C-alpha positions, 0 to 999 in steps of 0.5 A, a space after each residue: 782846285 777842282 781836281 784836288 776836290 774831286 781827288 778827295 771826293 769833296 763837293 763845295 759851294 762855288 763861294 768856298 771854291 773861290 775863297 780857297 783859290 784866293 787863299 792859295 793865291 794869297 799865300 803864294 808869297 811866303 811873306 804872307 804867312 808871317 806877321 812883322 814887328 814895327 821894324 819890319 822883321 818877321 815875327 813868328 806868332 803861335 796860333 794860340 796867341 793869335 786866338 788870344 789877340 782876336 778874343 780880346 780885340 773889340 768885336 768889330 776887329 775880330 773877324 779879320 783876326 779870326 779869319 787870319 788864324 783860319 787861313 794860316 792854319 789851313 794853308 800851314 796844315 795842308 802844305 807842311 803836314 810832314 814837318 808838323 808831324 815832327 814837331 810838338 804841335 801837330 796838324 790836328 792842332 792846326 785843324 782844331 784851331 783853324 776850324 774854331 777861328 772859322 766858326 767864330 768868323 761865321 758867328 760874327 758875320 752879318 751876311 748870310 752868304 759869309 755865315 754859310 761860307 765860314 761854316 763850310 770852311 769850319 765844318 770841312 776844315 780837315 778835308 780842306 787841309 787834305 785838298 791843300 796837301 794834294 795840291 802841295 804834293 803836285 806843286 812843291 818840289 
């Protein structure tokens, strides 16, 4: 992570770096990218519907839903840029949705450290996508 951040000339708070490392660890299992229905079958859910669900949820349930949108957007946009560029929905869409989702998490957070963390994730979202792309280039065969 430190090398990828350095390669992109990007500095970040230690808490944000920890969050990003944890996110990479979380998505090491591809199962984490997909929601499942009540029968356990993979359910591909577009980001727009995930955002809709978050917006329509009670306030106390919004943080994990928006955080999931941000996390999935960051991972997918970073690791799958090439395939996204060949689709109707491109990397810029993921960057916009993910950054917006993290802004919502920051706005809903009670603790200052979480507000600051998610604001940094939101503001530097496109740059973090590039960091993940650098990591992906060195880890994906």
